[in-house]
C-alpha positions, 0 to 999 in steps of 0.5 A: 557608613560603608567601610572604605574598600582596601587599596589594592595594587594594580595588576600588570594589565591595569597598569598597561591599560593605564599606560603606567607599566614599564614594558620591557623589550623582548627578542621579538621587539629586537627582530621587528626593529631590525626588520624595519631598519632593513626594509628602510634600506639602512644597515642593521647595526647591533650596537645601535639596535641595542641602544634603541631597545635600551638593552646591553649587547650581551642581552641582544646577542642572547636574544637573536644570536649573531648579526648573521643569524638575525639578518637570516631571519629578517631575509626569510621573514620577507621572502616566505610570505611573498612565496605564500602570497604568490602560491595563493594567487597562482596555484589553484584549479581555475584559469591561470593568472598568466596564460601559457605559464605554469602556476609553479613558473609564475610563482618562481618568476614572481619571487625573482621579481619581488626580490630584485624590486625590494629596496631594502634588499637592493641596498643590502646587496649594494652595501654588503654583497659578499655577506649577502651571498654568503648568507643567501647561497652557502651553508653559512646559514640555513636560508638556502635550505629553507628556500629549497624546501619551499620550492620542493613543496611547490613543485610536488604540489603542482605535479600532483595537481597535474598543473606541472610537467617538468622534464628535470627529475623531481629530486634535482629540480628544486635545487636547480630552480633555486640556483637559477633564481639566485644567478639572476637575482645576484647577477650584479655581484657575479658578473656586474650586469643589472639583474634581469627577471625576464632572463630568469623567466625564460629559463624558469618557464622552460624548466616548469612547463604546464601540465595537462590539467593547467586551464587555458 
C-alpha cells in the first residue's frame, strides 16, 4: 500500500477558486461601489458605503480620504476616459469626424455634451449643486487642475500636428476653454438656465479654429 499523502492546508488561491476563502474588501472595492452608486444617480453616503463593505467608517476614511476626495476621484474617473475616447475618435491625420471643426473643438464639445447628458452627474448637480461647484471649479479639489492639464495636452498636440490654429495665447487657452465649458455645463446653477451644449460649441469653435493641416 502506498502511504497516504499528508493533508495540506489549501493555498489562498485554492480557497478562492473553491469559493471558501474570506475575501476582504479593499480601497478599490470602496471606490467601485461608490462609483456605481453615483452613476445610478444615488447619493454617495459614507455610512451606507461602510455598511455595504462591512467595514467601519474609520477604515473607509483611511482608504479613500474624505467624502469630497472620494467624489473627486469618481468624477475624474468618469471624465478622463471620456476625453481619451474623444481624442481617439477625433485627433488623427484622416478626414475630420466633424467637417469644418477642428479636432480639438470636437473633443471639447463632445466633453461638454457627455457631462451634461450623464444621468449621475445631472442628479449630483441637482441634489448637491454647491458642493459640485466647489469640487469641480475651485481649489477645494484638484479636479479642475487635472482638467486644465488634460486640455493643455490636447491643445499642444493639435497645434504641433498643424490641426489647430488658435488666436488665444497657448498658455492662457486651456484655462479659458475649461472655464467656458464649466460656464455652460453648470448654467443651471449659475443663472437657472438649462445647460445648452450648442451655445458652448459656438464659443469653443471660435476659439479653436482648424489649422492648415486639418483635412476637409
